[in-house]
N, C-alpha and C positions, 0 to 999 in steps of 0.2 A: 722486200717485205710487202705483203698484201696490204691494201688499204684497210681491210677488215680488222687487222691487228695493229694498226698504227694508233698511237695515243691521240686523244682529242682533249684540248684544253679549253675550258669555258670559265671565264674570269680567272680565278687563281686555283681552280680545281682541274686536275688532269685525270681523265679516265684512261685506264691502261689499254683499252681497245674499244672498238665501236659496237660491240655486242651488248644489248640491254635486255634484261628480263622485264618484259612488259607486265604491268600490273594485272594480276589475275586473282579474282576473288576465290577464296578457299572455303568460305562458309564453315570455318572451324574455330572461331573464337569462343571463349567462354562467355558466360553471362557478363554483361556490361562491357563488351568489346575488348576483352583482354586477350593478348597474344598467347599462344600455347606452344607446346613442344612441336606440334605439327608445323607451325610457321618456322620454327628454328630449323627443322630438318628440311622442309620444302625449300625455303629460301637459301639456307646455308649450303645445301647440296648444289645449287646453281652457282654459288660463288666458288665452291670447290671445283665445279666444272669449267670455270674459266671466264664467266661473263664479267665484263668490265664494270657494269652498273646493274645493280639489282634493285628494281623499284617494287616496293611493297604494294599490296592490293589497295583498291579504293578504301580509304580509311575515313570513317565518318567524323565530321566535326561537331555533329549533334546527334543524340541518340535517335531522334526521329528521322535523321538523315541516312540511316542504314538501309541498304537494299534488303537485308534480312536481319533477323535478330542474332545471327551468327557472324556478323561482320565485325572487323576490327574497328576500334574507335580511338579518337584522341580528344575527347571532350572533357576529360578530367586528369588530374596529375597521377592517379593510381595506374593509368595506362602507360605511363612513360617507361617504367623499369622493365617490364616484360619485353618491350620493344628494344630497349638499350642492350639487353642481353644478346639479341639477334644481330643488331648493327655491329656490335663489337666482334662477333664471330665473322661476319662478312668481311670486315676490314682486316681481320687477321689472315684472311685468305687472299688478300691483295685486291679485293673488289671494293667498290664504292656503294654505299647504301643510300637509296632514295625512297621517297614516300609520295604517294598520290593522295592528296587531300580532297575529300569529296562530300557531296550532299546529294542524295538520290532524288529529292523532291517528290514528284508524283509517282515515281517508280519505287518508293520506299515501302517497307513493311510487307515484303512478299515472301513466298515460300522459297526455300533453298532448292537447287536443281534436282537433287535426288530424293526429294520428299514425295514425289509422285503426284504433286499438286501444282497448280499454276495460279498466278494472280495474287491478290491481296490476302493476307492472313486475317481472319476475323478477329476483332478485338477480344472476343471471349476466349480465343486460342492464342493470345499473346501478340496480336497485331495492334496497329494504331492507325489513326487517320493521318495521312501524309499532308504536306504543304506543297504549294507550287505557285507559279506566277498567276495562273488562272484556274478556276474550278472545272478543269477538263480532264477526264480520266484518260489514261494511256490506252486502254482497251476495255471491252465490257467486263472482263474478269478482274479489273482493278477498280478500287473505290476512287471516287472523285476527290481530289485534294482540296484542302482549304486554301483559298487564295491569300497569299501573304499581304498584309498591309505594310505601309512604309516603315513602321516600327519593327515589324518582323524582318523586313529586308535588312535593316540596320543591324539587327541581331545576327543575321546570317554572315554579314561582313565581319563582325567582331568574332564570330565563331571560327572563321577561317584564319583570322589573325592569331587567335589563341591556339589553334591547332598547329600553326607554323611555329609558334614559340615552343610548344611542347615537342614538336618534331626535332627542333634544334637540340633541346635538352636530351632527347633520346638518341642523339648521335647521328642523325641524318645529315648528309652533305648536299643533297638535291631535294628540292620540293617541287612537286608537279601539281598544278591546279586542274581538276577534272572538269572540263567544260565540253564534254563529248557524250556520245552514247545515250542521249535523251535524259541525262540526269539534270539536276536543278539549274546549274549555270547554263547548260545547253538549252534547257526549257525556256529560259529568258531570251536566248538568242533567236529561237525559231518562232516564226509567226504561226506555226502549227499548234504550238502549246502556249503561246503568249498572246492573249487578247486584251491586255491591260490598256487602260485609257490614261494612265498617269505618266510620270517621267521615266518609268521603266518598261513602257510598252508602246507599240505602234510603229514609229519610224525606226530605221536602222540605228540611228544615234541613240535612241532610247532603249532599244533591245540589247545593245552591247554595254549599256551603262553599268549594270551590276557587275559583270565580269571585269570591266576596267576598274571599278572601285575596289573590288576584292583584290585584284592584282596589285594595284597601287598600295593598298594597305599592307598586304603581305610583303611586298618588296621593301617597305619601310622597316619591317622588323626582321627580315631575313638578312644575314650578313652580306655586306657588299661584295666580299670575295667569293661567295658561293652562288651558283646559278639557280634560276627559277625557270621551270618548264611549264607550258600550258598544253594540255591535250584538247584538240578541237576535232569535231566531226566536220570534215570539209563540205559535206553535202548531206541533206536529209534523204536524198534519192526520191524525193517527192516534188511534183510540180508545185510551185508557190511556197516551198519550204526554204530553209536555210540553204545557201548555195555557195559554190567555189569563189565567185566574185566577192561575196561578202567575207568569206574566210580570208582572202588575201588582204582586203582592207583592214579587217580586224587584226591580222598578224602585224601589219604596219603600226597600228596603234599600240599593240602589246609590246612590240620592240621598243617603242619610244618610252614606255613605262619601265623598261629594264628587264623584260623577259629575254631569256637567252636562247631558247629553243622551242619550236612548236612541234609537238608530237601529233602527227597528222593521221587521224582515223576517219571514219565516216559512219553515218546512220545512227539509229537508236531512238529517234523521236517518234517515228511512225511504226506501228505494229504491222502495217500493210505495205511497207516499202518493198519494191522489187529491186534487189541489189545484185548486180552482175558479178558474183563472187568468182574469183579465179586467182591463179598465182600472181602475186604482186598487184592486185587490182586497185590498191590505193596509192601506189607509189607515184602515180601521175600527179596526185594532189600535193604530195610532199615536194615534188620537183617544182611545181608551179609556185607554191608558197616560198620556197627557197629562192627561186629566181626573181619573183616579182616583189616580194617583201624584203629581200636582202637579209634574211634571218636563217640561222641553222635550223634544220628540220630532222625529225626522226621518221622513218618509214616503218609501217607495221601492216600486217595482214597477209597471210598465206605466203610468207617467205620461209622456205624450208631447206633450201640447198645452199651450200657454201658459195658455189659459183654464182648463184642468183644474188646472194647478198653482196658479194664482191662487185657484181655488175651494177647494182643500184648505186653503190658508192662511186665507182669509177666513172659512171655517166652523169654524175652530179645531181642525182635525184634526191639525195639525203646525206646527212652527216653521221647519223646513227641508224643501226638496224635493231628494231625491237622485235623480239620473238616471244610468242605466247604458247600456242598449242605445241609447237615443235619442241619447246623446252619442257613441256609436260611429258612429252614422249621420250625425250632424251636430255636429261640434266647436263650431260657432258658434251652437248653439241659443239660448244666452242673448241674443245680439245680435238674432237673428230674433224671439225672444219679446218683447224690449223694443220692437222695431218694431211688433209686433202689438198690444201693450198701450199703444202710444203713450207710452212712458216713456223719457225721455232720460238716465236715471241711469247707463246703461252706454254709454260712448262707444266708437265703433269705434276700433281702433288707428290711429294716424296713417298707418301704411303702407297701410291698407285704406280710409281714409276716403273716397276717391273712389268706392268701390263702395257706400258707404252711400246715395248719391244716384244714382238711375238717370238723372238729368238732367245729371250732370257729365261732360263729355267726358274721355276719357283722353288725356293728352299725354305 
């Protein structure tokens, strides 16, 4: 059996294989962050396609924490049932449902990608003033956020806790805290976006404080038998920004708090970062975190081929393979990868089994 299709057990949850649908914003929610039929079909088809874990898009724990007004949310109980409908379908296909809880911070309140516009949506057109660790805009087309006071920081922590509680009620088995890509928790980590002078800014110990407090609080309400992931940007790709050494040390602290896997990405805090994008360009960071922090990792970023994914696992760079754009292009990538690797661990759905063999006539 290939490693790609071997199960992975984290706490008391067993993923059927190592292929994960990476969280990808769809900008297709109804008003007030409600999931729609689009999410059912989009996410459900990846479960039908054989992914072992399907992680829902960055789901805002506060309305002002949405990247756009079309993002999913989990800040009220009305948002639970539309999500539960989708998690039930995913589980019926033999996959596991996970969710990424997020707050966009200073990158909130923006236009969705195909709007033809960039940056912050004016308040008169449905936008809002975002919050962040400091009053520093992401780029000139974004409005400067309001710096959170300590009471506001405490409210953020509680919002993540309540989001996790609602995620559990909605049927999710994995919760991932989004502390990457320049969103709020990452904004506190990076000196590029965090210029605070209180206990949440300045030193490394202070900049990581919010993420540690959020993690500890969520771990206390998330069932002991179920895993918690954290997505980190290993580097800002900018001199004097967040760096890989800090990422390793933070991963050690997160492991001690009960985090089970670090989902290792990069970038997002600086609009001008020069990122050397190429096949598997981030796997080096996943490998280092795995080796030096002694914690399971997920690798993500331009992984497109079955042999490439298998190589990442066999060389000890990561424990899970997260696919994003490749699974947008091909929802059935896991089935095709299993064929390529000659692995029978992922059966085609009964409804499609005739297509699995090109020699079987259609009747």
